[in-house]
N, C-alpha and C positions, 0 to 999 in steps of 0.2 A: 405462571402459565402452565397448564396441564399438557403433558405429552401423551401420545397414544402409542406406547411401545410395549403393550401387554404381550403381543406375539413374540417379541424379541426376548422378553423376560422369560417366557415359557421355554423358548428355545435354549436360552442360557441355563435355565434350571434343568432341562433334560440332559444337556451335555455335562453339566457338573455332576448330575445324578449318576450318569454312566461312568464317569471318571473315578467315582468314590466307591469302588467295588467292595473293598474291605469294610468300609464304614457301613455300607448297605447290608452286608452279610450280618454284621454284628447287630445293626438296628432291627433288621427283620427278625433275627433270633430273639432279641430282647422283647420286641412287640409281641411275637408269637408266644414267648414264655409268659409274658404278663397276661395275654389273652387266655392262655391255658389255665392260669390261676383263676381268673374270673369265671371261666367256663366251668371248671371243676366246682368252684364255690356255688355258682348258680345251679348247676345240674344237681349237686348234692343237696342244695337248699330246696329246690323243687321236689326232688325225690323224697327228702325227709318230711316235707309238708304232705306229700302224697301218702307216705307211710303213716304219719301221725293221723291224718284224716281217716284213712282206711282202718287203722288200728282202732280208733274210736268208734267207727261204724261197726266193726266186728264185735267190739265190746258191747255196744248198744244193741246190736242184733240185725242191722239192716242199713240199706242205702237211703231209705226214705228221708224226706226233709222234716216231716213231723208225723206223729202217730196218735191214734185214738186208743185209749186203754179201756178195756172192759165195756165196749160199746154193744148195744143191741143192734139187730139187723136193720130195723127201721131207722135208727139214728145213723148208722153207717150209710145207708142208701140216700138219705136226705143230704148228708154232708158231702158225700162224693159226687153228687149231682151238681154241685156248685161249679160254674165254668172256670173258676180259679184253680180248681183241682184238675191238673192236667193228666194225672194217672194215679192209680192206687192198687194196692194188693192187700190181701187179708189172710189171717189164719185164726184158728180157734184153739185155745190152750185146753188140753184134755187132763193132763196129770203128769206126775214125775215117776220115772222108773225107780223102784225102791231097791231092786237087786243090782243096780249099777252103782258102785261104791266110789270109784276113783274120779267120777265126773257126773255132773248133773245131766240126766237123760230126759229131755222134755218131750212128751207126746203131744203132737199137734195135728190138726186136720186142715187141709186147704185143697181146693179144687183148681187153683190157679198155678200153673207152672212158673209164671213170672215171679210169684212169691219166693220161690227157691232162689232164683237169680238175685232178687233183691236182698236175700239173706246170705249171699256169697256161697251158694251151694251149686256146684256143677257136678252132675252125676258122671261117675266114671263108666258106669254101666247101668242099664235098666230104664225104667219108665215111671210115670206117676202111678200111685196105688189105685187099683180097680176093685179087686176082690176083697172079701171081708178080712182075709188073713194077710193081705199085702202090707208091706211096710218099707219105707226108705230109712236106711240107717247110715251112720258114718263108720269110719275105720276105728275110732276110739272105742265104740261100743262092741264092735266085732272082736277087737283085740282083747278087751277085758274079759269077754266071754270065751276067748280062745277059739274063735270061729274064723274060717277062711274068708277072704275078701272076694266073694262071688255070689251070683244070683242063685236063688233057690234055697239058701241056707236057712235053717230054722232058728229063730231067736226067741228064747223064753224070757218073758218080762213079767214083773209084778208091779202093779200100781193101784192107787186108790181113786175111785170116782164116786163123788157124792157119798163119801164115808164107806163105800163098799170096797173090799179088797178084791182085786181081779188078778188072776194069774192066766196068762194067755201066751201061746206060742205063735209068733208071726213068721211070715216067709218073706225073705228079702226080694223085693221086686226092683230095687235100685239101691246103689250105695255110692258114697262120695268120700273124698279124703277129709278126714277130721281137721278142724281148725283149732290150732293150739292157742290162738289169741282169744277166741270166743270162750265164754265161761261155761257154755253148755253145748251138748249135742242135741240136734233137732231130729226127732223121729216122727215121720209123717205116716198117718194111718189113712185108710180109704174112706170115701164118703159113705159106702155101705156099712162099714163098722161104726162110723160116727153116728149114723142114724139109729143103729141098734143100741148103742150106748145111751144116746140122748132120749130115746123113747118119745113120750108125749110131753116132755118138759119144754117149757117156753123160756125165753130170755128172762122174763120176770121171775120165773122159778129159780133160775141160777142166781139172779141178783139177791133173792130172798135167802137162799142158802148161804150166800157169801156174807150176808149181814150177821148171821149167826156163827159162821165159821170163817173168820178173816183169812185163814191160811189158804182157803180156796177162792180168794176174791176174784181171780181171773178166769176160773174154770167155766167153760160153756159160753164165754163171751167173745166178741170179736176184737182182735188186735189189728188195727188198720194202718197201713203205711200210706202216707199222702205225699204227692209230689206236685210242686208248683212250678211256675214259669222260671223262677230264679230263686236264689237263696237269700234275697234281701228281706229283712224284717219278717222272718218266718213266724215268730211268735204272734206278732200282731195280725198276720194273715190268717193263721189257723184259728185265732180267737174270733176274728171277724166272720170266717166261714161258719164256725159253730154257732155264733149268735144269729147269723142270717138264716140258719136252718131251724131256728126257734129254740135253741138250747142255751143253757148258761155254762160257759167254759169253766172247767175246773170243779164244778159241782154236779151238774146233771150229766155232763160228758167230760171225762178226764182226758187230758192230752199231754203230750210232751214233745219237745223239740230236740232233734238229733244234735247232740253236742258237737258233732264234726262240722256243722254248718254255722255254729254260733259266730257271728262276725266279730264280736268284741273279744275273741279268744286272744288276739294279739295284745290287747290291752292287759290281759291277765298274765302275760309272759313275765317272769320274774326279772328284776333289774339285772341280776347276774347274767342270765341268758342273753338279754339285749346287749349288755356290755361286751360279752364274748363275741357276739355276731358283729357288732360295730368295730370291735378290735380287730377281728380277722379281716374285715373289709379295709380298715385303715392300714393294716400291715401290708396287704397286697398292693394297695394304691401307692403306698410309700416305696415299697421295694421296686415296683415297676417304674415309678417316677425316678428313682435314684439311678437306675441303670440306663434308661432312655435319655434322661437329662444329661448324664455323663457322656454318653456316646455323641449326642448332638453338640454339646459344648466343646468337646475335644476336636470334633470335626470342624466347627466354626473357627476355633483357634488355629487349627492346622491350615485352613483355607482363608485366613484373615486377609492376606494380601490380595487374593482373588476378589473378595468383597470390596476392598479398598479401590481396586482398579474399576470395578463397576460403578463406584460412587464418582470416580474422576470423569466417567463418560456420561454422567447425568442420571444414574439410577438413584431413585429416592429411597429413603429409609423404609417407607411403607412397602415399596416393591421388593426390597431385599427380604423383609419379613415374610412377604407373600411367597417369595421364592423358597424360603426355608420351610414354610408351612406346607407348600405344595409338595416338596420332597417328603416331608413327614407323612402327608396323606398318601402319596404313592407307596411309601414303605408300609403304611398301614393296610393298604389294599392287598399287599402280599402277605404280611405278617398275621393279620387278623383271621382270614380264612384258614390258614395253617393252624393257628391256635385254637380256633373253634373246632376244627376236625379232630385235632390231637386231644384237646381237652375233653371233648365229648366221648372220644374212644376210651380215654383213661377213666372217665367217670363210669362208663358202661361196665368196665372191668372191676373198678374199685367198689362200686356201690353194693353189688351183691355180697362181696367179701366183707364190707363194713356191716351190712345187715347181719351176716353170719356171726361176726365177732361181737356185735352188740346184742346177740341172742334174739335177733328178729328174723331169723331165716324162715320162720313159719309164714311170714308175710308174702313171700313169693312175688315180690314186686320187681319189675324191671324198669329201667329208665326209658321214657319215650321222648321223642322230639317235642319241644315246647317252645313257641315263639319267645316267651319270656326269657329263656336261656340265651338266645341270640341277642335280643335287645339289651339284656343286662351285660353280657360279656363284651359284645362289640361296642356298646355305648360307653361303658367304663374304660375300655381299652383306648377308644378314640379320645376320651376325655384325658386320660393319663398322657397320651402322646401329645395332645394339644398343650397341656400345662407344661410338659417336660421340654418342649421346643420353644416355649415362649421367651424364656430368659436368654438362651443362646441367640434367638433371632433379634432380641433387643441389643445384644452385644455387637452382632454383625452389622446391624443398621446404624449403630451409634459411633463406631470407630471412624476416625478421620483418615484420609489417605496417608498423611505424614506419619501419624501414630502407627499405622499398619505396617509401613515400610520398616520402621524401627522396632516392631513388636517382638517380644519374646514373652513366653508364658509368665504372667504375674508381675511384669515390670511396671505396670500402671500403679501409681501411688506407692511404689516400693521404696522404702527408705534405704539410704546408703548405709551399708554395714560399717560398723566401727572396726578399725584395724587393731588387732591384738595379736599377741605372739601365737595364739591358737587359731587365728583367722584362716590360715591356709590348710588347716587340718581337714582330712577327708570327712570325718564324722560331723564336723561343724558345718561344712558345705552341705552335706546330706540333710542335716536338721534344718539348715536355712532354706533349702529347696522346698520343704514342706509348706513354707509360708508364701511361696510364689503365687499360688492360686489357692487361697484359703478355702473358698467355697468347694472347690473340687476335692480338696483334702478332707473337709468335713463330710462330704457326701460319701467318699470311699470309706472313711472310718466308720461312719454311721451304718452303712450297708453291711460291713463286716461285723460290727458290734451287735447289730440287730439279730443276726442269725444265732450268735452265741448266746445272747440273752434269752431268746426264745427256747433254744435247746436246753438251756439251764432250767427254765421253768418247767419244760416238759419232763425232763429227767427227774427233777425234784418232785413233781406231782406223781410221777410213776412210783418213786420210792416212798411216797407218803401214804399210798394206799396200803394199809397194814393187814396182811393176811390173818395174823393172830387176833387182831381186833375184830375183823370180819367174822372169824370163826366163833369168837366169844359172843358176838351179837346174835348168832344163829344157833349155836350149839354149845352144850356143856359136855365135857369129856370127849371121848373118841367116837362113841356111838350113842345115840339116844333112841330108845324104843318107846313108841307111843301109839295112840289111836290115829288114824289117817286124818281126823279133824285137827290134829296138832301138827302133823308132818306136812300136810298140804292145806289147801284152802278149806275152811270150815264149812261143812254142809249141814251140820246139826250141832246140838249142844251136848252130844254124847262124846265124852272124852275118856271113857273107861278103857283101861288096858287089860287085855285078856291075861288071866292068871297063868294059863298054860304057856302063853307066849313068854312071859317073864321067867317062868320056871325053866323053860327050854334054854333061854339065854343065860340064866344063872348057872346052868350045868356046863356051859362052855369053858374050856381051859383058858388060862392066861388073864383072868380078870383081876386087876390090881385093886379096884374099888368100885362100888356101885352107890348111887344116891337116888332117892325118890323125891318126886315133886307131887304135892297134894293140893287140892282145892275143894271148895264147896260147890254147891249147885248154882250159886249166883243169886239166890233169892233171900238169903239171910240179910237182915236190915241193919243199918246204922240208925240209932235213935238220936236225932239231931237235938242238941240242947239249945238253950237260948243264945249262947255265944255263936254256935254254928249257924242258927237261923239268921242272926244279925249279919254274919259274914256273908251269907248268901245274898241278903238284900243289898249289901254294899257292892258285891260283885255284879249283881243285876243292875244297880244304878250306874256302874261304870261301864256297862255293856260288855262284861267279861264272861257272861254265861253264854254257852254255845247254844243258839236257838236254830232249830230247823223249821219244819212246817208247823202248821197250826196244831196238829196232833201232838207233836213233840213238846210244844210249849204248854199245852193243856196237861199233859202227863207230868211235866216238871212241876207245874203248879199244884196238882193233886198230891204229889209226893210230899212237897214242902208243907202243904196244909195239914197233911197227916203226920208230919214230923218224922218221916221215914225215908231212908235212902238206901236202895239196894247197892250192894258192892261185892266185888270178888274178894275172896279170902284165900290166901296161899300159905303153905307150910312146907318147909324143906328140911332135908338132913343137914346136919351142921356143916358139912364140907361145902354145900351149895350156898349157905348163908354168906360165905366170904365173897361171893360174886356180886352181892348187892352193892349198889353205889350209894354211899351215905352222903346226903346233901346237907342235913343239919342234925346236930346232936352226935352221939356216939353209939356204937353197937357193942355192948358188953355181953359177950357170949354166955358167960356163967349166969349173970342176972336174968338174961332173956330166957334161958332154959328153965329157970325156976318158976316161971309163969307170972301173970299179972301185967306183962308188958306186950305191946304190939309195935310194929313198924308201919308207918303210914306213907303212902305215895303222895305225890303232889296232886293238886286239884286239876282235873282235866277239862278246862274251859277253853275260852278263846286264847288265853295266855296261861303260862305256868304260874300258878298261885298256890299258896299253902293254906288249906282249910284248917290244918292242925299243926301245932308247933310242939317240939320236944317238951315234955312235962304236962301237956294237956291231958285231961281225962276224956275218954270216949266210951260210950255205952254201945256195945254190940248186941244185936239180937240173934238168937239161934232158933231155927224152926224146930218145933217139938210136936209131939202128938196132940197137944192142946192148941196149937196155932190155927188160926182161921184164915182161909184164903178170901181175899176181897178183890173183885174185878173192878177196874176203872173203865168206864164207858164214856164215849163221846155223845154228842147230842143226838146222833142217829141210832144210838144204842149199841154201837160196835165196841167190842172189848179192845182197849188200847194198852192196857197194862195190868199186871197182877201184883198185889202186895199181900204179904202174910202178916196179919195182926196177932197180938197176944204171943209174941215170941218170948222165949226165955232170955232175960237180960243178964249181961255180965259186964262189969266195968273194968277197963284197962287203962294203963298209963302209956302214952306215946313215948317210946324210947328215942326214936329217931325218925326223920323224914328221909325216905330212900327212893331209889329208882330201881325198878325191877328190869333186868335185861329181857329182851324179847325172846331170848332162848329159854327163859324160865317162867313165862306166863302163857296163857291159852290164846293170846291175841284177840281177846274179847275185852273191850274197854267200855267202862261206864262213863258216858258223856256227862259232864258236870258232876262227877262223882269221885270217890277215893277208894283205892284198894288197900287191903291190910295184909301183913304177914304175921302169922301167929306162931307160937311154938308148936312143933309137930304133934306132940302128945296132947296138947290142949285142943288142937284142931280135931284130932281123932275122937277125943272124949266128948266134946260139945256139939259137933256138927252131926246132923241127923244121918246124912248119907255122904260121908267124905269120899272123894275120888282120888285115886292115884293116877294122874294123867300123863306121867312120863317117868322113865327110869333111865338115868345116865350111867354109862360104863366107862371107866378108865381101863385101858387094856395094854398088855405087853405088845411091843411093836410087831413081833413075828406072828401074832395070832389075829391081828386086825382083819386081814382078808378072809380068813375062815369064819370069824365071828360075823362079819358082814354078810357072807354067803349064807350062813345059817338063818340070819334075820330075813334075808331076801327070799329064801326058800319058804319060810313059814308064811310071810306076808303074801306070797303068790299062790301057794298051793294049799295052805291050811286055813287061814283066816284073812281074807282080803281087807277086813276092817282095820287090821293092824298095819303099822308102817314104821319107818325108821329114818333117821338122818345120820350121816357119817361125815367125817372130815374129808374123805375122798370125794364125795359128791360136792361138797361146798367148795373144795379147792378147785375143782373143774369149773364150777360156776364162777368163781372169783377170777380164774385165769381168763375166761372168755370175756368178762367185763373189762379187766385191765388190758387185755390184748387189743380190744377195740379202741380204747382211749389212747394206748400207746401208739398203735399203728397210725391213727390220724395225726397225733401230735408230732411224731417223728417224721411223717411224710411232709407236713407243713414246714417243720424245721429244716428238713433236707432241701426243700425247694428254696427257702430263704437263704440257706447257706450256699447253694449253688449260685444263686443270684449275687450274693456277696462276693463269692470267688470270681465269678464272671466279671463283675464290675471292677474288681481289683486288677485282674489280668488285663482287661480292656484299658483301664486307666493307665496302667504301667506301660503297656506296649505302645499305645497311641501317644502317650506322653514322651516316650523315647523318640518316636518318629517326628513328633512336632518340635523336638529340641535338638535335632541332629546337627543344625547349623551351629548351635551353641556348643555342642560337644566337639565339633570341628575346630571352633576357635580355641577351646581349652586344650585340645591335643596339639594345636599349632604353637602354643606357648609352653609346651613341655609336659603336659599331663599324659601319662602312659595309659594304655588300654586297660591294664589291670587296675590302675587307680580309678579309672572311669567306672569299671565294673564294680569296684568296691564301693564307690559313692552311691551308685544306683542300688546295689545290694543293701547298703545301710539305710537308704531312703525307704525301701520296701520293709525292712525290719523295724524302722521307726513307726511306719503305718501299723504294723502288727502289734508293737509294743503299746502304742496309744490305745488302739482298739481293744487290746487285752485288758488294759487298766479300766477302760470304760465298761467293758463287759463284766468284769469281775465285781466292780462296785455296783453298777446298776442292776446287773443280773441277780446279785445277792439280795439287794434291797427290794427289787420288784417281786422276786419269788417269795420273799418273807412277807411283804405287804399284801400281796394278792392271794397267795396259796394258804397262808395261815388262817385266813378267814374261813376256809373250807372245813376247818376243824369243828366248827359249830354247825355245819350244814350236813356233812357226810359222816355217819357214825363211825365208819372204819377208816377215816382219813386222819392221819396224825402227821403234822408237818415235819419233814425230815430233810434238811438241806443236803443237796447233792452237787458237788463240784466237778463231776466227771465231764460236763460240757466243756469246761475250760481245758481239761487234760486232753480231750479229744480234738477240739477245734483249733486251739492255738498252735499246736505243732503243725497241723495241716496248712494253716495260713502262713506259718513261718517257712515251711518247705516251699510253698508256692512263691513266697517273697524272695527266696534264694534262686529259684529256677528261672522265673519269668524275666528278670532283668538281664540275665546272662543270654537268654535266647534273643531278646530284643536288641541288645547292643551288638551281638554277633551279626545279626542281619544288617544293621546300620553300618557296621565296620567293613562290609563288603565294598563300600564306596570309599574312594581315597579322600584324604582331607581336602585336597585341591578341588575335587569334584563337588564336595559338600559346600565349601566356601564359595565356589563359583555359582552354585545354585542360589545362595543367599544374595548374590549380586544381580541375578537375572530378574 
């Protein structure tokens, strides 16, 4: 027969809730802390998604969903008239500033101010261009030309338009802060000047010019940004819009989809990233569960007689569970808002700092309120609370009144201890007490161990990022002098180093050694023999050739049909040859210098393969005065590749298969090709126009700063085409990278450690209070207060000892298993085991284990033995 006493249960719940103040404080704190973790995770996740999306947008060049490339005005007007296109903006590419060296300066024309907003351009001062000389520029251009950031400044620029070199001085009518993420600076001219440049040329005229001059393929045509209702199925939408306008997508009208909106990007996230995200969520749920579960379980055991009395007056198991769930919900109503507010505040402070440490400060993104943050953090916090109080509620609802009256922690199913001569020893009692409530013991030990294991992995990861390896991958020697196409992103194929620059540096004091790096122009060919052709066919059959668009595939076929393959050639001073990584064979310096031998790199396809093996013969071609240039054209007659036939042939033997460090190559790679290293003298003798593309210097320590200052002065004031790399620059870059990783890892470890400590303190204190009747009985039969303190002290130290053993074993195994795999992923990561987490955390836990029991038993000891025994009878 059902009873209708819900109001009574609620009243009992409220009274019990009010009487458990200490439990409530701990529980609200635990729920708030868990919610803080979820809020920080959600806020950071939303923020990083925003950063990632905006970073891609800026790299692409706009906020648009899709864009039309090289469109004619008529094509643009028909397509944008489609009702599915909700908004659009456009610009016309004019040319590139030739006298801006450190950055691409792209001249464009638009009459729509919205185009600037869509390209992340916000004018600090000024207006849209009107007069012929007006121009909008950014701070990067002004800084390179050493001009002030203000209106009216004269900006001299040189650019080519339709093959004509134009030198013109513009006047700044507006300027904006340069975007470090974007690959180029956008310089906007006026309509008046565009009309003057354009003259009577039509869109078809620009198209015809582009067919003969592929480097000018976009000049004079419209780049149109399209916006739709939503970001679902963008590619199919833009294709449909183009088709309905009467054009063939990809042929008559080229288009592209903004990468930032591609919906399957999540599918392309690497398994390692997904594993780390899932791991972070699992760790937070587990830590929150451990502390909340422990608080509720201890509270239930402490009030077990209260729940038994409720059962004697007719309260059902279901009603007791409801009572506990209701209290948990009330605690969540207090804890979750606190956690949301505190977590969001922490995120607002941490997020900009994290962007700065991760070298993303140029993004200038601040966290904004997002409903997903509240839903995620509040939802997972409530889920954690619900799961955490489920087991304690089951215990409270299942215990019988008779069991409850005689209940002491862990006496259920507890086996009678065997009497031995050591049975009464304090340490044996302490160890035995750990088995009273095995689940609580497991949870406390697990929460302590988890923090130490995580910190071990973080510190090991930090110590495994090797500065020396990082420097070797980016730099040889202390300072490397080179063309800016080597020291920064490549803007052209010119890697020539100014002889005066090198002479000036050679004259500096304190040089211990110098080494030169040489290369060819990249058009000397490899003559593919029958064996190599067959190998290519095998790789193609296995799908291991890297294939891009139709043009790339056609070019590759033309090359193979001609039996020629362009490839980079490198040559180095002997000191630098030692930095090459030998993968197969041996590098015999003496034999190599004598000539007749080359070193081959691996084949750069979809996978690492060897086109040549040590001992193979290879025929290299060298361009000479008798070589003939042959253009490879597509069906439309456009030049897609250039090969030189009738090259002077020379046969070599492959001595070894090697890997060239990125610090020793031009960062130009032949897809589906092989690079070779030749003896330096052989390179100079046989190559038509060999180029010294970098000079590396080893310096005395006390002259490094002066040497770097001299290089900086020359590159800024004499020849801006020259640049340099130094250890000082790269160390700062490395410190920023490592600092970001370390800060995030240590912060997470600290939070987990705090939860582990809080859980241990809570378990110990509440355990002491729940066992005060038991302690009274022990004292009544002769146990002294010091013996009681010693027993509790040893219990705590046993917790620490067991947690330490688990942490050391599993922390060591997990850090080795998980982090060692990064050796193959990150070039400058070399696994180095770091035991400092154990040295730091275990003494902290031991100190807490010594202090907390003393504090707890002191508070319990304020009541007399008679009062505590009398309480057990009440």
